[in-house]
N, C-alpha and C positions, 0 to 999 in steps of 0.2 A: 655347736658344741653340745654335747649331752648334758642334760640337767642331772646334777648329783643329788641324791637324797641325803639329808642330814640324819645320821643314825642316833638313836637314843643311847645313853649310857645306862645300862641296867645293873641290877645287883650283882650278877656274875662279874661283870667288868670291874666293878669297884672291889669285889672280893679278890680278884686277880690282882689288881693294881695295889690294894692296901696290904694284903699279905705278902706281895712281893717287896713292898717298901719296909714292912716290918722286918722281913727276913734280912734285907740289906742292912738295917739299923743293928740287927743281932749279929750280923757278920762283922760290922765294925767293932762291936763290943768284943766279939770273940778274938779278933785280931789284935786290938789295942789293950784290953783290960782283963780278958778271961785268963783263968789260971790254966797252965799246962800247954795250951795251944797258941798263946800269944806270940806274935811275930814268927810264925812258922810258915813255911812255903804252902802247905795245905790250906791253912786259914786264909792266906792271901789269894789263892786260886778260887776258893769258894766265895770270898768277897767280891772279886772281879766277875765271877760268874753270875752272882746275884745282882750286880749292877747291870750287866748285859740283860738279865731277865727282866729287871724293872724298866729298863729303856725300852726293850721289845714290847712290854706289856703296855707301857704309855703309847707307843707308836701305833700298835695294833688296835687298841680300843678307842683311842681319842682322835685318831687321824684317818681320813678317808684316803686309803691308799690304792695305788694301781694294783692290779692283779698279780704281776710278777714280784713286787715288793712285798705285797702281803704273804704270798706263799713262801718267799725267802724268810721273812720274819717268822712265820709259823714253823718253818723248819728249824730255825735257830731256837726257838721256844722248845720245840720237841726233842732237840739234842741237849739243851741246857738243863732242862728239869731233872731228867734222870741222873745227869752228872752231879748236880747239886745234891740231890738226895742221897746218892751213894756217898759222896764225900762228906756230907754232914753226919751221916751215919758212923762212917770210919772215924771221924774227928769227935764223936760223941757230943755234938753240938745239938742236943735233942729239942730245945725250943725253936732253933732255926729250921730244924727238920720238920717240925709241926706246921710252921708258917709256910714253908715251901710246899707241903702236901695241901695245905688250903689254897695256895696259889694255883696248884695243879688242878684242884677241884674247880676253882673259879674259872680257869681257862677252858676246861672241858665243858663246863656249864655254859660259858659265854659262846663257845663254838656251836653247841646244840641250839641254844635260844637264838643265835643270830641266824643260823640256817633256817629255822622255822620263821623267823620274822621276814627274811627275804623271800621265801616262798609265798607268804601271805601278801607281800607287797606285789609280786609279779602275778599272783593270781587275781588281784583287784583291778 
């Protein structure tokens, strides 16, 4: 068996996971307690999509995945993020929109930093 390297969790991964978790909590608030959009289908869809984003963030950042599973998770994230951003914009859930933007920034930074770290490991 090939030896797997244990990857470090950096600031970008924590930004991605933390902002996704806060966005999910804000989605719960918007669905259950907010004025105007509580108990609407749009708020429920955004809540579910935020849950998928958090699950994918935890999976991608904390688990050493096989290549096919990792690619699938990244595709899910790439489809999920713009959908959440557009939906929160139309629902006027601006705090959730802000944390979803932070999650997107964390995901992109994590991808760039991870790629650089992997290149350094293979060069050594």
